[in-house]
VOPAGU-2260 file (C-alpha; in pm, 1 decimal, decimal comma):
REM VOPAGU-2260
SITE   aa  ch    i         X         Y         Z
SITE  UNK   A    0   -2749,9    -872,6    2283,4
SITE  UNK   A    1   -2504,0    -590,7    2203,8
SITE  UNK   A    2   -2416,0    -543,5    1835,2
SITE  UNK   A    3   -2046,3    -607,6    1750,8
SITE  UNK   A    4   -1833,4    -297,7    1680,4
SITE  UNK   A    5   -1834,1    -200,7    1323,9
SITE  UNK   A    6   -1548,9     -64,0    1114,1
SITE  UNK   A    7   -1641,2     148,9     817,2
SITE  UNK   A    8   -1404,6     114,4     518,7
SITE  UNK   A    9   -1381,4     362,2     227,8
SITE  UNK   A   10   -1310,1     136,8     -63,2
SITE  UNK   A   11   -1395,3    -223,0    -128,1
SITE  UNK   A   12   -1086,1    -374,8    -299,2
SITE  UNK   A   13    -858,0    -647,6    -193,4
SITE  UNK   A   14    -690,4    -455,4      93,9
SITE  UNK   A   15   -1043,0    -383,5     236,5
SITE  UNK   A   16   -1133,9    -745,4     179,1
SITE  UNK   A   17    -837,6    -878,6     380,7
SITE  UNK   A   18    -894,8    -619,2     656,0
SITE  UNK   A   19   -1257,1    -733,9     665,6
SITE  UNK   A   20   -1143,3   -1098,5     696,7
SITE  UNK   A   21    -931,6   -1002,8     994,4
SITE  UNK   A   22   -1212,4    -798,8    1149,8
SITE  UNK   A   23   -1471,1   -1078,8    1106,8
SITE  UNK   A   24   -1238,9   -1335,2    1252,8
SITE  UNK   A   25   -1201,4   -1117,4    1566,5
SITE  UNK   A   26   -1581,6   -1076,7    1601,7
SITE  UNK   A   27   -1622,3    -727,4    1448,1
SITE  UNK   A   28   -1844,8    -612,4    1158,7
SITE  UNK   A   29   -1748,2    -413,1     864,1
SITE  UNK   A   30   -1935,2    -163,7     639,8
SITE  UNK   A   31   -1808,4     -94,9     295,2
SITE  UNK   A   32   -1854,0     208,2      72,2
SITE  UNK   A   33   -1748,9     132,2    -281,4
SITE  UNK   A   34   -1864,4     273,7    -615,7
SITE  UNK   A   35   -1982,2     -56,5    -751,8
SITE  UNK   A   36   -2161,7    -341,3    -592,9
SITE  UNK   A   37   -2012,2    -684,0    -541,2
SITE  UNK   A   38   -1664,4    -553,4    -460,7
SITE  UNK   A   39   -1408,5    -791,8    -317,6
SITE  UNK   A   40   -1477,8    -656,3      38,6
SITE  UNK   A   41   -1845,4    -600,7     -21,7
SITE  UNK   A   42   -1891,0    -981,4     -85,4
SITE  UNK   A   43   -1809,5   -1037,3     285,5
SITE  UNK   A   44   -2059,5    -813,2     449,3
SITE  UNK   A   45   -2426,4    -728,5     449,1
SITE  UNK   A   46   -2350,9    -364,8     496,1
SITE  UNK   A   47   -2238,5    -272,9     136,1
SITE  UNK   A   48   -2301,3      83,4      43,2
SITE  UNK   A   49   -2268,2     148,9    -324,3
SITE  UNK   A   50   -2193,4     485,0    -479,6
SITE  UNK   A   51   -1930,9     762,6    -492,8
SITE  UNK   A   52   -1747,0     860,5    -180,6
SITE  UNK   A   53   -1827,6    1222,8    -267,3
SITE  UNK   A   54   -2197,3    1164,5    -190,2
SITE  UNK   A   55   -2266,9    1304,5     149,7
SITE  UNK   A   56   -2588,5    1100,9     184,8
SITE  UNK   A   57   -2386,8     785,4     143,1
SITE  UNK   A   58   -2116,7     907,2     376,9
SITE  UNK   A   59   -2379,8     971,4     647,5
SITE  UNK   A   60   -2509,8     619,5     586,6
SITE  UNK   A   61   -2164,0     475,8     633,4
SITE  UNK   A   62   -2115,4     679,5     944,1
SITE  UNK   A   63   -2445,9     563,9    1088,3
SITE  UNK   A   64   -2328,9     202,8    1072,5
SITE  UNK   A   65   -1972,3     260,3    1187,5
SITE  UNK   A   66   -1801,0     299,1    1522,6
SITE  UNK   A   67   -1479,0     407,9    1346,7
SITE  UNK   A   68   -1387,3     459,1     987,0
SITE  UNK   A   69   -1075,6     379,4     786,2
SITE  UNK   A   70    -977,4     358,0     429,7
SITE  UNK   A   71    -789,2     127,5     175,0
SITE  UNK   A   72    -631,9     383,5     -38,9
SITE  UNK   A   73    -504,7     743,3      -6,4
SITE  UNK   A   74    -694,4     879,0    -309,3
SITE  UNK   A   75   -1000,7     981,5     -96,4
SITE  UNK   A   76    -990,7    1356,8     -82,6
SITE  UNK   A   77    -910,4    1454,0     278,9
SITE  UNK   A   78   -1208,9    1695,4     278,7
SITE  UNK   A   79   -1426,4    1386,5     272,3
SITE  UNK   A   80   -1256,8    1264,7     584,4
SITE  UNK   A   81   -1307,8    1607,6     740,3
SITE  UNK   A   82   -1679,6    1569,1     674,3
SITE  UNK   A   83   -1688,9    1231,9     842,1
SITE  UNK   A   84   -1497,8    1372,8    1142,0
SITE  UNK   A   85   -1757,6    1659,2    1149,0
SITE  UNK   A   86   -2025,1    1390,6    1204,4
SITE  UNK   A   87   -1838,3    1289,2    1522,8
SITE  UNK   A   88   -1660,4     983,5    1383,1
SITE  UNK   A   89   -1302,9     893,2    1443,8
SITE  UNK   A   90   -1114,7     837,8    1120,9
SITE  UNK   A   91    -788,7     660,8    1086,2
SITE  UNK   A   92    -583,5     789,1     924,7
SITE  UNK   A   93    -720,8    1131,4    1007,8
SITE  UNK   A   94    -792,0    1406,0     752,8
SITE  UNK   A   95    -482,0    1589,2     875,0
SITE  UNK   A   96    -259,8    1290,0     809,3
SITE  UNK   A   97    -407,2    1232,8     460,2
SITE  UNK   A   98    -365,2    1601,4     374,8
SITE  UNK   A   99       8,6    1554,9     448,2
SITE  UNK   A  100      35,4    1233,4     239,5
SITE  UNK   A  101    -202,3    1258,1     -50,0
SITE  UNK   A  102     -11,1    1524,4    -244,1
SITE  UNK   A  103     336,2    1366,6    -298,3
SITE  UNK   A  104     510,3    1719,0    -301,2
SITE  UNK   A  105     351,4    1800,7      38,1
SITE  UNK   A  106     442,2    1452,0     163,0
SITE  UNK   A  107     808,3    1499,3      66,3
SITE  UNK   A  108     820,2    1851,8     208,6
SITE  UNK   A  109     666,3    1720,4     533,7
SITE  UNK   A  110     911,3    1435,2     560,4
SITE  UNK   A  111    1198,5    1667,7     474,6
SITE  UNK   A  112    1114,6    1905,4     754,3
SITE  UNK   A  113    1151,2    1604,3     994,2
SITE  UNK   A  114    1499,0    1514,0     851,3
SITE  UNK   A  115    1383,6    1199,2     680,3
SITE  UNK   A  116    1636,7    1095,4     415,7
SITE  UNK   A  117    1486,8    1151,1      64,4
SITE  UNK   A  118    1579,4    1169,5    -298,3
SITE  UNK   A  119    1627,8    1531,7    -411,6
SITE  UNK   A  120    1286,7    1669,3    -542,8
SITE  UNK   A  121    1121,1    1983,4    -669,1
SITE  UNK   A  122     780,9    2088,0    -808,0
SITE  UNK   A  123     736,4    2090,7   -1182,1
SITE  UNK   A  124     474,5    2347,0   -1264,9
SITE  UNK   A  125     557,6    2437,4   -1627,4
SITE  UNK   A  126     727,8    2299,0   -1932,0
SITE  UNK   A  127     976,5    2587,2   -1904,3
SITE  UNK   A  128    1096,4    2445,1   -1570,8
SITE  UNK   A  129    1306,4    2177,1   -1747,5
SITE  UNK   A  130    1643,7    2354,1   -1731,7
SITE  UNK   A  131    1585,4    2441,8   -1364,5
SITE  UNK   A  132    1494,8    2079,8   -1284,1
SITE  UNK   A  133    1799,8    1943,0   -1461,9
SITE  UNK   A  134    2023,6    2179,1   -1279,8
SITE  UNK   A  135    1892,7    2061,2    -949,3
SITE  UNK   A  136    1842,1    1684,1   -1021,2
SITE  UNK   A  137    2056,6    1598,6   -1314,5
SITE  UNK   A  138    1961,3    1345,4   -1579,4
SITE  UNK   A  139    1775,1    1124,4   -1579,4
SITE  UNK   A  140    1499,5    1216,7   -1336,9
SITE  UNK   A  141    1153,0    1100,5   -1262,3
SITE  UNK   A  142     841,7    1306,1   -1336,2
SITE  UNK   A  143     546,0    1210,0   -1110,0
SITE  UNK   A  144     182,7    1312,1   -1077,2
SITE  UNK   A  145     142,8    1460,9    -730,0
SITE  UNK   A  146    -185,1    1274,8    -679,8
SITE  UNK   A  147    -354,1     959,1    -813,6
SITE  UNK   A  148     -30,9     773,0    -894,5
SITE  UNK   A  149      10,2     400,1    -818,7
SITE  UNK   A  150     169,5      87,3    -971,1
SITE  UNK   A  151     375,3     301,6   -1209,8
SITE  UNK   A  152      68,1     489,7   -1328,7
SITE  UNK   A  153     150,9     864,0   -1305,7
SITE  UNK   A  154     528,7     822,3   -1336,8
SITE  UNK   A  155     763,4     883,3   -1620,1
SITE  UNK   A  156    1142,6     854,6   -1656,3
SITE  UNK   A  157    1286,7    1162,1   -1825,3
SITE  UNK   A  158    1623,8    1149,5   -2015,2
SITE  UNK   A  159    1593,3    1457,1   -2235,2
SITE  UNK   A  160    1379,5    1765,1   -2304,4
SITE  UNK   A  161    1153,6    1592,9   -2561,3
SITE  UNK   A  162    1071,7    1321,3   -2314,1
SITE  UNK   A  163    1002,9    1584,9   -2046,0
SITE  UNK   A  164     750,1    1768,4   -2273,0
SITE  UNK   A  165     576,6    1449,9   -2372,0
SITE  UNK   A  166     559,2    1321,0   -2014,9
SITE  UNK   A  167     438,7    1660,9   -1892,7
SITE  UNK   A  168     155,0    1660,4   -2139,0
SITE  UNK   A  169      58,2    1297,3   -2048,9
SITE  UNK   A  170      77,6    1333,3   -1673,7
SITE  UNK   A  171    -110,1    1653,2   -1651,1
SITE  UNK   A  172    -397,2    1478,3   -1808,1
SITE  UNK   A  173    -408,3    1250,0   -1500,2
SITE  UNK   A  174    -351,7    1532,9   -1246,5
SITE  UNK   A  175    -259,7    1897,5   -1304,4
SITE  UNK   A  176      24,7    1921,5   -1059,5
SITE  UNK   A  177     359,9    1741,9   -1099,2
SITE  UNK   A  178     663,7    1658,2    -897,9
SITE  UNK   A  179    1018,3    1590,6   -1024,6
SITE  UNK   A  180    1264,7    1356,2    -828,9
SITE  UNK   A  181    1617,5    1252,6    -887,0
SITE  UNK   A  182    1654,9     912,5   -1028,7
SITE  UNK   A  183    1802,0     681,4    -759,2
SITE  UNK   A  184    2048,4     416,9    -861,4
SITE  UNK   A  185    1949,5     152,2    -596,7
SITE  UNK   A  186    2060,4    -197,0    -518,0
SITE  UNK   A  187    1733,8    -301,5    -347,6
SITE  UNK   A  188    1393,0    -164,2    -310,7
SITE  UNK   A  189    1269,6    -207,9      53,3
SITE  UNK   A  190     945,3    -168,7     241,8
SITE  UNK   A  191     841,4    -160,5     612,1
SITE  UNK   A  192     493,0    -177,9     765,4
SITE  UNK   A  193     434,3      12,4    1086,7
SITE  UNK   A  194     133,2      32,1    1309,4
SITE  UNK   A  195      82,0     303,8    1569,1
SITE  UNK   A  196    -173,6     387,5    1832,6
SITE  UNK   A  197    -180,9     653,6    2106,1
SITE  UNK   A  198     -21,5     398,7    2341,8
SITE  UNK   A  199     229,3     185,6    2135,8
SITE  UNK   A  200     394,5     116,1    1807,0
SITE  UNK   A  201     463,6    -198,3    1611,1
SITE  UNK   A  202     716,8    -215,6    1332,7
SITE  UNK   A  203     738,4    -523,5    1097,2
SITE  UNK   A  204    1051,1    -675,4     944,1
SITE  UNK   A  205    1211,3    -491,4     651,6
SITE  UNK   A  206    1126,5    -676,4     325,3
SITE  UNK   A  207    1271,9    -653,2     -25,1
SITE  UNK   A  208    1022,6    -577,4    -301,2
SITE  UNK   A  209    1081,4    -672,3    -663,7
SITE  UNK   A  210     877,6    -491,2    -932,5
SITE  UNK   A  211     730,6    -622,6   -1256,2
SITE  UNK   A  212     620,2    -358,0   -1495,9
SITE  UNK   A  213     612,7    -104,4   -1205,8
SITE  UNK   A  214     392,2    -333,2   -1002,2
SITE  UNK   A  215     507,6    -498,2    -678,9
SITE  UNK   A  216     544,8    -852,6    -779,8
SITE  UNK   A  217     766,5   -1034,5    -535,5
SITE  UNK   A  218     830,0    -975,1    -159,1
SITE  UNK   A  219    1115,5   -1145,0      20,8
SITE  UNK   A  220    1103,4   -1135,3     405,3
SITE  UNK   A  221    1329,3   -1039,2     561,5
SITE  UNK   A  222    1555,8    -835,2     334,0
SITE  UNK   A  223    1894,4    -969,8     307,9
SITE  UNK   A  224    2094,0    -681,1     458,4
SITE  UNK   A  225    2304,1    -637,8     774,7
SITE  UNK   A  226    2127,3    -583,8    1101,8
SITE  UNK   A  227    2238,0    -223,5    1135,2
SITE  UNK   A  228    2083,9    -132,2     804,4
SITE  UNK   A  229    1767,3    -318,3     879,4
SITE  UNK   A  230    1730,2    -146,7    1225,7
SITE  UNK   A  231    1789,3     191,5    1058,2
SITE  UNK   A  232    1522,2     125,4     798,1
SITE  UNK   A  233    1268,8      34,1    1073,6
SITE  UNK   A  234    1353,8     354,7    1262,8
SITE  UNK   A  235    1305,7     564,9     955,6
SITE  UNK   A  236     969,9     405,1     881,6
SITE  UNK   A  237     841,6     491,5    1229,6
SITE  UNK   A  238     983,4     844,1    1197,5
SITE  UNK   A  239     787,3     884,9     875,0
SITE  UNK   A  240     457,2     777,9    1053,9
SITE  UNK   A  241     520,7    1030,8    1336,5
SITE  UNK   A  242     611,2    1301,3    1090,6
SITE  UNK   A  243     262,9    1295,7     930,6
SITE  UNK   A  244      91,5    1268,4    1274,1
SITE  UNK   A  245     -13,2     913,6    1173,5
SITE  UNK   A  246    -214,0     661,9    1367,8
SITE  UNK   A  247    -326,7     336,3    1217,1
SITE  UNK   A  248    -130,8     123,2     971,6
SITE  UNK   A  249     129,2     253,9     727,8
SITE  UNK   A  250     361,2     116,6     450,6
SITE  UNK   A  251     690,8     301,3     387,5
SITE  UNK   A  252     878,7     229,4      56,3
SITE  UNK   A  253    1248,0     293,0      44,5
SITE  UNK   A  254    1559,7     265,7    -168,3
SITE  UNK   A  255    1882,6     101,2     -54,9
SITE  UNK   A  256    2148,5     280,5    -267,3
SITE  UNK   A  257    2479,5     159,7    -409,3
SITE  UNK   A  258    2664,8     371,5    -157,5
SITE  UNK   A  259    2475,5     233,4     142,0
SITE  UNK   A  260    2214,5     499,3     199,5
SITE  UNK   A  261    1845,6     442,2     279,7
SITE  UNK   A  262    1614,3     697,7     101,5
SITE  UNK   A  263    1237,3     706,8     150,8
SITE  UNK   A  264    1047,3     681,8    -177,8
SITE  UNK   A  265     694,4     730,0     -58,8
SITE  UNK   A  266     447,9     613,8     211,0
SITE  UNK   A  267      94,3     465,3     212,3
SITE  UNK   A  268    -146,3     526,4     499,7
SITE  UNK   A  269    -302,1     172,3     480,2
SITE  UNK   A  270    -230,5    -198,5     439,8
SITE  UNK   A  271      26,1    -240,6     168,3
SITE  UNK   A  272     109,9    -498,7    -103,7
SITE  UNK   A  273     444,2    -550,7      63,3
SITE  UNK   A  274     276,1    -662,4     377,2
SITE  UNK   A  275      70,7    -949,1     248,2
SITE  UNK   A  276     324,4   -1200,6     352,3
SITE  UNK   A  277     237,2   -1129,4     713,3
SITE  UNK   A  278     -84,7   -1329,8     699,5
SITE  UNK   A  279     110,6   -1650,7     713,4
SITE  UNK   A  280     456,6   -1508,4     784,7
SITE  UNK   A  281     401,2   -1323,6    1106,8
SITE  UNK   A  282     233,4   -1379,8    1444,9
SITE  UNK   A  283      -4,5   -1099,3    1373,7
SITE  UNK   A  284     -91,8    -996,5    1009,5
SITE  UNK   A  285     -82,3    -634,8     890,8
SITE  UNK   A  286    -455,6    -663,5     839,4
SITE  UNK   A  287    -524,9    -769,1    1204,1
SITE  UNK   A  288    -299,3    -492,9    1340,1
SITE  UNK   A  289    -477,2    -248,7    1103,5
SITE  UNK   A  290    -814,0    -356,9    1269,0
SITE  UNK   A  291    -661,7    -344,0    1621,5
SITE  UNK   A  292    -492,9       2,8    1554,6
SITE  UNK   A  293    -814,0     176,9    1430,3
SITE  UNK   A  294   -1013,7      37,0    1726,6
SITE  UNK   A  295    -740,7     136,7    1973,9
SITE  UNK   A  296    -671,0    -217,5    2086,0
SITE  UNK   A  297    -334,3    -361,6    2196,6
SITE  UNK   A  298    -120,9    -434,7    1897,1
SITE  UNK   A  299     -11,2    -792,6    1810,4
SITE  UNK   A  300     337,7    -920,7    1760,6
SITE  UNK   A  301     508,4    -854,7    1426,6
SITE  UNK   A  302     756,5   -1132,0    1472,4
SITE  UNK   A  303     799,7   -1378,0    1189,1
SITE  UNK   A  304     685,5   -1739,9    1268,1
SITE  UNK   A  305     957,0   -1886,8    1037,3
SITE  UNK   A  306    1297,2   -1743,1     936,5
SITE  UNK   A  307    1178,8   -1645,6     586,9
SITE  UNK   A  308     860,9   -1577,5     382,4
SITE  UNK   A  309     803,8   -1503,6       9,1
SITE  UNK   A  310     495,1   -1348,7    -141,4
SITE  UNK   A  311     421,2   -1326,8    -514,7
SITE  UNK   A  312     135,3   -1142,7    -663,5
SITE  UNK   A  313     -94,3   -1328,5    -901,5
SITE  UNK   A  314    -133,9   -1083,5   -1194,7
SITE  UNK   A  315    -395,5   -1143,9   -1451,9
SITE  UNK   A  316    -251,0   -1345,4   -1746,5
SITE  UNK   A  317    -554,6   -1320,0   -1959,9
SITE  UNK   A  318    -856,4   -1087,1   -2010,8
SITE  UNK   A  319   -1169,1   -1270,3   -1889,4
SITE  UNK   A  320   -1335,7   -1405,3   -1573,1
SITE  UNK   A  321   -1159,8   -1352,8   -1241,0
SITE  UNK   A  322   -1166,9   -1726,5   -1138,8
SITE  UNK   A  323    -875,4   -1950,6   -1104,5
SITE  UNK   A  324    -889,3   -2187,1   -1397,6
SITE  UNK   A  325    -672,6   -2463,5   -1267,3
SITE  UNK   A  326    -723,9   -2503,0    -893,8
SITE  UNK   A  327    -593,5   -2867,0    -890,8
SITE  UNK   A  328    -265,0   -2756,0   -1038,6
SITE  UNK   A  329    -243,4   -2443,7    -827,1
SITE  UNK   A  330    -287,1   -2633,9    -502,2
SITE  UNK   A  331     -62,0   -2933,7    -577,9
SITE  UNK   A  332     220,8   -2789,8    -380,9
SITE  UNK   A  333     121,7   -2839,9     -18,1
SITE  UNK   A  334     330,0   -2545,7     109,0
SITE  UNK   A  335     153,7   -2288,3    -107,2
SITE  UNK   A  336     -89,5   -2044,6      57,2
SITE  UNK   A  337    -331,3   -1928,3    -218,5
SITE  UNK   A  338    -522,3   -1597,8    -184,7
SITE  UNK   A  339    -779,2   -1503,1    -448,3
SITE  UNK   A  340    -942,0   -1161,9    -420,9
SITE  UNK   A  341   -1282,1   -1226,6    -571,9
SITE  UNK   A  342   -1262,4    -974,1    -856,4
SITE  UNK   A  343   -1521,7   -1043,2   -1114,7
SITE  UNK   A  344   -1301,9    -991,1   -1416,5
SITE  UNK   A  345    -938,0   -1028,1   -1493,0
SITE  UNK   A  346    -720,2    -831,2   -1732,1
SITE  UNK   A  347    -352,9    -871,3   -1811,7
SITE  UNK   A  348    -142,6    -724,4   -1525,4
SITE  UNK   A  349    -437,8    -675,1   -1279,6
SITE  UNK   A  350    -375,4    -789,8    -915,5
SITE  UNK   A  351    -599,1   -1087,6    -880,4
SITE  UNK   A  352    -451,4   -1264,4    -581,4
SITE  UNK   A  353    -124,9   -1369,8    -421,1
SITE  UNK   A  354      60,3   -1678,6    -301,2
SITE  UNK   A  355     280,0   -1701,9       8,9
SITE  UNK   A  356     541,9   -1963,0     113,6
SITE  UNK   A  357     711,8   -1967,3     445,5
SITE  UNK   A  358    1019,3   -2166,4     547,5
SITE  UNK   A  359    1380,8   -2164,6     668,3
SITE  UNK   A  360    1568,1   -2086,0     349,5
SITE  UNK   A  361    1458,7   -1774,1     146,9
SITE  UNK   A  362    1626,0   -1903,7    -179,6
SITE  UNK   A  363    1445,0   -2238,8    -158,8
SITE  UNK   A  364    1102,3   -2094,6     -93,8
SITE  UNK   A  365    1148,8   -1820,1    -356,3
SITE  UNK   A  366    1211,0   -2092,8    -614,8
SITE  UNK   A  367     903,6   -2281,4    -493,8
SITE  UNK   A  368     687,1   -1966,7    -514,5
SITE  UNK   A  369     802,2   -1880,0    -863,5
SITE  UNK   A  370     730,8   -2239,3    -984,2
SITE  UNK   A  371     380,9   -2224,3    -842,2
SITE  UNK   A  372     301,3   -1872,7    -969,5
SITE  UNK   A  373     379,1   -1991,0   -1333,7
SITE  UNK   A  374     125,2   -2266,9   -1294,1
SITE  UNK   A  375    -172,3   -2052,3   -1171,4
SITE  UNK   A  376    -393,6   -1903,9   -1438,8
SITE  UNK   A  377    -664,8   -1640,9   -1350,1
């Protein structure tokens, strides 16, 4: 009997876990490389390789099990992907694509060359650059780490020179190179998931994302905007994927401004928090299309199965175990879809799971989701 195809995944968090679930459901196997054993994705497979992704021996072991390799975050140095490619393995996204995305300044420069609408930006190499930055971007502006930034980590709002110096010192401890961007006065934050293979593309509905302490907390699908704006956002998302020579699954975050413009904030070459609603909300989830894309299979439909869907992240409310402490209460509402990520420990603000509600009226299901989220304790 032939072995099922196996997808190697660099990283074992919740994005890898939900991708693994989609792969397993379709009859494929997964191999996980994660620095610690018992990761959310590692719990679902017998091929769990433990250790740093910089270890070439472990990379060769992952490659030996895998027909194709993908990742769950963009922090894997693209040279590691080059090494896997040198072993004859196809990697999605490729090392070239990651090299154009990983450094946010390079990402912005790449998108700019392809006429993607962006906030104004510039490199911030020295504390003495403050006056030059203010002249270009005005005040306030946002100072960002060019690498290793997520969920608000690696970002700082700058309103004056003292704040700039303090933020510069703090952020350069995270990563030595920084980026400055104009502060965008937006009315909505948007996101679009897009899958692409050599043969076809699939673009999901535009959603509105609402942040809580810089973490994506609530997703409303579809975003409440006119059809011309929604169509434009979907075109821009696909243009971003093509600009970085991308194949696989990508999330593109955008701002919708007070004067009606769409500006790209940043993109992620992987499943994205803003796409979790697709598990129940769309014909084909982002995770299934991730699997299909990396294996070069026909992509599934991104159409929504109901007029509206709402997803709310379950963030840790206490420091302790990662189990749901009140399942009976959490599941009392029969319309709630509960996802728990299997993390061994919880801390305040950590992404521990999510809930999704679908229906015909976005306002009604948003209220229902908010009520349920308050009841669930992890």
